[in-house]
Every structure is written in C-alpha cells, then in structure tokens.
N, C-alpha and C positions, 0 to 999 in steps of 0.2 A: 446778782440776785434775780430770782425768777418771780413773776407775778402771773395771776390768771386773769384774763380779760373777761369782764362780766357780759360782754356781747357774744364773742365767738367761743368762749370757754376754753381757749387754748392757753397753755403756759408759755410765756414769752419772757425775754430778757427785760430788765428794768428800763433799758435805753429805748425800748419800743413804745414807751408810754410818755406822754407829755405832762407838763405841770398843769395844763388846762383841765384835764380829766384823768385822774390817776387810776380810775377803775376800767377805762376803755382804752384799748391800744390804738395807735395811730392809724393803722389800716382800717379799723372799724369806724373811727371818727371820720376819715376821708370817705369811706363807702357810704356812710349815712348822709354826709353833706352832698355827695354826688347824687344819691337817690332823691334827695329833696329838690335839687336843681333840676333833675330830669322831670319830676312831677310838676314843678312850677312851669317849666318850659312847655310841657304838654298841655297844661291847663290854659296857658296864655295863647298857645298856638290854636287850640280848639276855639277859644273865645273870639279871637281877632281875625281868623282866616276863613274865607268863604269859598275857597277853590275846591274843585272836585278831587284833587290829589291829596287833600289833607289827611284822609284816612291812611293812605300809603305812607305819608311822612310820620304819622303817629306810630304806625306799626314798625317802621324802621327805627325810630327812636327807642321803642320798647325792646326790639331785638338787640340793638347795640348795648343797651343797659344790661340786659340779661347775659350777654356774652362776657361782660366784665364781672359777672357774679352777683349782680343786684337782683334780689328777689322781691316781688311785689305781692301783697295780699290781695284777696278778691276785690275789696273796696278800691284799692289803688289801680287794679287792672281795668276797672270800669272807665277810668279816665282815658285810656287808650282806645276804647271801642266806640 
C-alpha cells in the first residue's frame, strides 16, 4: 500500500512509515531530528566557545548539514553567522 508523506509530499510504500508518526516518512523524521541537533550544536558552540576559529567551525557545520540536504530558513541561518 502507498502513502503520501505530509513533509516531502512523495508517495512511498507503507513500510517507509513508522507507528510513531503515520503521516511523515522515516527519512523526513530523521532529517528533522538531525536538523534540530545541528541547530542545538551550533547554539551551544556559539554560547560556550570564545576562540577565534568559532566562525569557521559554524560555517563548516552549516555546510555539512546542507550537503546532506538539510535546508534552513532565514531565522535559522542567523545562528551560523
């Protein structure tokens, strides 16, 4: 049986959905969790680190997240700058 994910709007097999959230596919659930972890890591790093290379670290973190397909809105992008 096929279902449509409410996040990515793609039609996928029933097995690509978990019992946790029947409307969102596993890939979107993991992507959302990873995005939240990246944001929390950036906020924590910015708050606790006073080294001159912090901006480089935040830019690298942003680039790595974008390479795996995570998109950030304008408000979220401010965290990395």
